[in-house]
C-alpha positions as MATLAB code, in Angstrom:
seq = 'MTITTTLEPVTGPFVWRGDELSRTDDWIFRLGPDQVAELEEVGRRFIADDPDLRTVNAAQYPLTAASDAIRRFGADMDSGRGFVLIRGLRMEEYDDTLAAAIFYLIGLHLGEPIRQNELGDLIDHIVGVSDKAYEEGGLPSRTRDKLPYHSDSSDAVALMCLRPPASGGLSSLVSGATVFNELLARRPDLAPLLLEPWHYDWRRQDPDAPADTYTSPIVSWTQGCFSMYAGADMIESAHRYPGVPPLTGPQREALALIEEITYSDGVALDMDFQPGDIQWLLNYAALHSRTEFVNGADFAHTRHLLRLWLRRDVGRPLVENFGKHVVVDRSSTRAEDPARDTQGHFHIREAAAVRTDWGD';
ca = [
     128.532   81.838  103.973;
     130.396   78.593  103.375;
     131.670   76.564  106.292;
     132.590   72.899  106.346;
     132.391   70.583  109.322;
     136.114   69.808  109.078;
     138.730   72.055  110.584;
     139.284   74.220  107.557;
     139.382   78.019  107.535;
     136.053   79.714  108.166;
     134.645   81.890  105.378;
     131.805   84.373  105.299;
     130.963   88.007  106.077;
     131.730   87.600  109.776;
     135.400   86.914  108.911;
     136.923   90.393  108.990;
     139.892   92.424  110.176;
     139.679   95.719  111.982;
     142.317   97.444  109.860;
     140.198   96.761  106.775;
     136.854   97.780  108.281;
     138.296  100.957  109.773;
     138.821  102.267  106.245;
     135.064  102.160  105.597;
     131.904  103.147  107.421;
     129.750  100.337  106.033;
     129.240   99.046  109.577;
     127.757  102.372  110.759;
     123.998  102.922  110.322;
     122.828  106.525  110.512;
     119.200  106.940  111.525;
     117.153  109.291  109.366;
     115.043  112.206  110.702;
     111.757  110.258  110.417;
     113.213  107.293  112.266;
     114.610  109.480  115.042;
     111.321  111.376  115.397;
     109.358  108.134  115.695;
     111.728  106.674  118.304;
     111.469  109.883  120.339;
     107.671  109.939  120.138;
     107.248  106.280  121.084;
     109.939  106.635  123.747;
     108.008  109.453  125.426;
     104.828  107.359  125.346;
     106.778  104.462  126.872;
     107.837  106.722  129.757;
     104.300  108.030  130.256;
     102.824  104.516  130.259;
     105.574  103.263  132.605;
     105.177   99.568  131.742;
     106.814   96.760  133.693;
     110.062   96.053  131.843;
     109.678   92.331  132.557;
     106.354   91.939  130.783;
     106.184   94.682  128.129;
     106.581   93.532  124.529;
     107.284   95.037  121.124;
     103.708   94.614  119.882;
     102.551   97.143  122.487;
     104.881   99.763  120.980;
     104.883   99.207  117.213;
     107.299  101.074  114.977;
     106.843  101.872  111.300;
     109.490  104.379  110.167;
     112.195  102.616  112.174;
     111.109   99.040  111.446;
     113.204   98.583  108.294;
     116.286   99.907  110.092;
     115.770   97.490  112.963;
     115.413   94.584  110.549;
     118.731   95.608  109.027;
     120.376   95.749  112.474;
     119.207   92.201  113.072;
     120.439   90.984  109.690;
     123.835   92.601  110.254;
     124.115   90.717  113.547;
     122.706   87.371  112.456;
     124.190   86.879  109.003;
     126.491   89.831  108.347;
     129.576   91.011  110.198;
     127.970   90.206  113.539;
     127.685   93.816  114.715;
     126.455   97.269  113.787;
     126.938  100.773  115.205;
     123.916  103.082  115.169;
     124.211  106.862  115.084;
     121.864  109.807  114.669;
     119.967  110.134  117.952;
     119.674  113.722  119.208;
     121.146  113.134  122.645;
     121.457  116.841  123.382;
     117.633  116.891  123.474;
     117.206  113.932  125.866;
     117.519  113.207  129.518;
     118.812  109.764  130.543;
     115.294  108.390  130.958;
     114.278  109.126  127.371;
     117.587  107.762  126.080;
     117.041  104.554  128.080;
     113.443  104.262  126.835;
     114.521  104.525  123.193;
     117.297  102.000  123.815;
     114.944   99.531  125.487;
     112.331   99.913  122.742;
     114.851   99.054  120.044;
     115.909   96.083  122.164;
     112.320   94.841  122.411;
     112.081   94.875  118.620;
     115.291   92.836  118.318;
     114.741   90.245  121.027;
     113.865   89.637  124.673;
     115.877   91.550  127.291;
     117.217   89.210  129.964;
     118.578   89.718  133.461;
     122.125   90.906  133.960;
     122.720   90.616  137.704;
     121.407   88.737  140.708;
     118.990   91.572  141.464;
     117.254   90.977  138.162;
     117.984   94.277  136.396;
     117.240   94.243  132.671;
     119.184   97.454  131.995;
     122.711   97.562  133.383;
     125.077  100.510  133.661;
     128.724  100.526  132.596;
     130.281  103.163  134.834;
     133.721  103.635  136.381;
     132.590  104.101  139.963;
     134.607  101.349  141.662;
     138.057  101.722  143.160;
     138.485   97.939  143.119;
     140.531   96.726  140.155;
     139.042   94.139  137.813;
     141.854   91.710  138.668;
     140.949   92.126  142.359;
     137.363   91.047  141.706;
     135.874   94.385  140.702;
     132.796   94.134  138.492;
     133.656   94.755  134.840;
     130.705   97.146  134.629;
     132.005   99.235  137.543;
     135.761   99.417  136.997;
     137.812  101.720  134.774;
     140.275   98.980  133.844;
     141.088   97.426  130.520;
     139.019   94.282  130.017;
     140.178   91.126  128.228;
     138.388   89.929  125.112;
     135.336   87.871  125.961;
     131.774   86.913  125.047;
     128.815   87.978  127.168;
     126.303   85.378  128.299;
     123.461   86.261  125.931;
     122.654   85.856  122.257;
     123.176   89.573  121.627;
     124.547   92.472  123.648;
     124.009   96.183  123.110;
     125.771   99.238  124.517;
     124.411  102.788  124.374;
     126.706  105.712  125.136;
     125.173  108.384  127.325;
     128.496  110.093  128.020;
     132.100  109.331  127.009;
     135.141  109.533  129.317;
     137.801  112.194  129.139;
     140.141  109.652  127.516;
     140.320  105.966  126.693;
     137.395  103.584  126.987;
     137.507  102.378  123.388;
     135.199   99.476  122.595;
     137.256   96.877  120.738;
     135.807   94.030  118.662;
     137.493   91.085  116.995;
     135.984   88.512  114.673;
     135.878   85.124  116.383;
     136.220   83.430  113.005;
     139.298   85.498  112.157;
     140.892   84.506  115.470;
     140.101   80.846  114.823;
     141.469   80.965  111.281;
     144.728   82.465  112.490;
     145.057   79.887  115.282;
     144.329   77.116  112.767;
     147.031   78.462  110.461;
     149.657   78.743  113.202;
     148.847   75.705  115.361;
     146.475   73.260  113.661;
     147.213   70.790  116.453;
     145.568   73.110  119.011;
     142.440   73.965  117.007;
     140.460   70.771  117.857;
     140.784   71.584  121.574;
     138.475   74.561  121.096;
     135.601   72.228  120.193;
     135.920   70.330  123.477;
     134.203   71.352  126.763;
     136.050   73.861  128.980;
     135.236   74.828  132.567;
     134.093   78.431  133.140;
     133.801   80.140  136.529;
     130.078   80.416  137.219;
     130.346   81.524  140.863;
     132.398   84.599  139.938;
     129.752   85.686  137.440;
     126.814   85.004  139.757;
     127.497   84.607  143.513;
     124.242   82.650  143.882;
     124.969   80.210  141.053;
     123.948   76.599  141.811;
     127.435   75.320  140.950;
     130.987   76.648  140.962;
     131.498   76.095  137.232;
     129.714   75.239  134.022;
     131.202   73.772  130.855;
     131.077   74.969  127.258;
     133.225   74.555  124.170;
     135.004   77.686  122.979;
     133.937   76.897  119.416;
     130.643   75.487  118.157;
     130.835   74.105  114.633;
     127.693   72.277  113.633;
     125.414   72.050  110.604;
     127.885   74.211  108.717;
     127.773   77.078  111.220;
     130.702   78.465  113.222;
     130.288   80.266  116.570;
     132.721   81.241  119.324;
     132.288   81.740  123.089;
     135.428   82.989  124.813;
     136.598   84.269  128.169;
     140.085   83.193  129.187;
     139.874   84.843  132.609;
     136.695   82.916  133.473;
     138.323   79.709  132.244;
     141.484   80.318  134.278;
     139.626   81.127  137.494;
     137.342   78.086  137.144;
     140.294   75.851  137.969;
     140.626   77.204  141.507;
     137.683   75.064  142.667;
     138.103   71.590  144.147;
     137.403   68.813  141.694;
     138.031   70.896  138.575;
     140.985   69.338  136.727;
     143.914   71.651  136.003;
     144.373   73.040  132.530;
     146.661   70.915  130.386;
     149.745   72.278  128.689;
     148.104   72.352  125.242;
     145.012   74.065  126.691;
     147.171   76.807  128.170;
     148.953   77.178  124.851;
     145.620   77.540  123.062;
     144.399   80.254  125.461;
     147.692   82.124  125.198;
     147.590   81.977  121.411;
     144.006   83.250  121.288;
     145.051   86.223  123.410;
     148.115   86.860  121.259;
     146.038   86.840  118.086;
     143.305   89.137  119.421;
     145.914   91.752  120.297;
     147.852   91.406  117.043;
     148.113   94.550  114.925;
     145.127   95.090  112.660;
     142.872   92.344  114.033;
     140.645   94.513  116.249;
     138.230   97.269  115.299;
     138.215  100.070  117.889;
     135.155  102.270  118.399;
     135.340  105.612  120.164;
     131.769  105.949  121.394;
     130.072  109.320  121.163;
     126.820  110.253  122.948;
     123.914  108.404  121.369;
     125.991  105.691  119.706;
     124.494  102.212  120.064;
     126.556   99.105  119.336;
     124.679   95.872  118.660;
     126.759   92.697  118.779;
     126.054   89.003  118.256;
     128.046   87.221  120.945;
     128.568   84.151  118.741;
     130.260   86.156  115.971;
     132.622   88.595  117.703;
     134.545   88.989  120.951;
     134.683   92.354  122.650;
     136.843   94.229  125.132;
     137.442   97.728  126.452;
     140.531   99.845  126.919;
     141.283  101.524  130.232;
     139.655  104.929  130.626;
     139.960  108.125  132.650;
     136.967  110.224  133.608;
     137.016  113.996  133.536;
     136.131  116.361  136.344;
     132.826  117.296  134.696;
     129.652  115.239  134.317;
     129.775  115.382  130.512;
     133.067  113.439  130.502;
     132.178  110.778  133.074;
     131.824  107.557  131.094;
     128.330  106.090  131.264;
     126.995  103.358  129.010;
     123.730  101.449  129.183;
     123.762   97.722  128.422;
     121.148   95.226  127.273;
     121.490   91.466  127.015;
     119.044   89.924  124.574;
     117.691   86.476  124.026;
     117.276   86.387  120.247;
     116.398   83.611  117.836;
     119.224   84.112  115.370;
     118.571   80.902  113.445;
     122.041   79.722  114.380;
     122.533   76.015  115.200;
     124.766   75.490  118.232;
     126.280   72.377  119.747;
     124.817   71.140  123.018;
     125.784   73.115  126.140;
     127.361   75.950  124.181;
     127.612   79.242  126.078;
     125.374   80.104  128.990;
     123.165   82.780  130.457;
     125.093   82.871  133.724;
     122.641   84.912  135.817;
     120.213   82.468  137.375;
     116.643   83.525  136.627;
     115.103   83.128  140.058;
     111.574   84.171  139.188;
     111.564   84.186  135.372;
     112.439   87.225  133.304;
     108.802   87.400  132.249;
     107.694   86.846  135.837;
     104.429   84.998  136.373;
     104.103   86.881  139.639;
     106.006   90.185  139.283;
     105.100   91.151  142.850;
     107.454   88.400  144.098;
     110.366   90.011  142.286;
     111.282   93.014  144.412;
     115.009   93.717  144.088;
     115.385   94.712  140.456;
     114.631   98.054  138.847;
     111.750   97.174  136.537;
     110.438  100.618  135.535;
     112.191  102.879  133.096;
     112.828  105.900  135.331;
     114.553  103.885  138.038;
     116.226  101.583  135.510;
     117.765  104.615  133.766;
     119.595  105.648  136.956;
     122.801  104.077  138.266;
     122.221  101.892  141.315;
     124.030  102.983  144.450;
     123.016   99.925  146.501;
     124.781   97.165  144.555;
     128.143   96.220  143.103;
     131.708   97.511  143.307;
];
């Protein structure tokens, strides 16, 4: 990986195009029978032990057969393309609890799961149960709408497919470095703006946030390392608050050009999730989105994904105040006094079920 500190094109394995990757399956890792058997066995023990999800750690549930695979997943995220898709789990043999246990175990061996909503949940559910459109304030995890390209507020994000929809719901990834290179080629005058601080809407992402907005550059380029943190909708809505200066003309041009590039033919890689697929993604390397989807009349075609956000030491230098974990940790993810933390679902059986008491 060779990157300079001047605004020259980014190079390295995380510079890719979807139309090129779609002709290969190098980014798909297929678990072997021994690895699957071990994950199932340890997953069942995890369920039987019923540990507190806030305090359990990987050392309590060691893996041997699957350990090399997990190291490869991490390397693919940290210093490869920035993502990997895992296949091979025998979902027809599992209920949702066992699937969630296996998912969480892999997550523990890749990093530290962090909270995803104000209730404190460490496993979130991506389900189309809301009738409120995303543009009307519907939660991205609850709507069936197309989502714009963005970065999540964690080092890594993972999605596990329990059930696909009847149609649509493709997971789309684009290389942040590829987007930057194209913007640099078309409008070199706009590229430096991405390294400056931008306001993001914090209140919309966490109603109990201590401030309306936070600031972060879109691009971090330091010590020879390129990273990207994007979310045009959160940038746009941040400017509705008093005291936040309006976007300048060049800033609006830069956001519009980023969107144009991400939706250009051949830039994105689309994944049609099947049951048991797990996508691991480094938020600093790739942006992700989702196409609109339609659920079927039967349970088997009602889209349901599980999501993890991970804190992971990826050995990646970042400029100061780059990105943010937007959910305020009110009692610490690894709570010193778990009894004080009563709203989240912190045991695997309840965490594997969709909440009916929160979100729309």
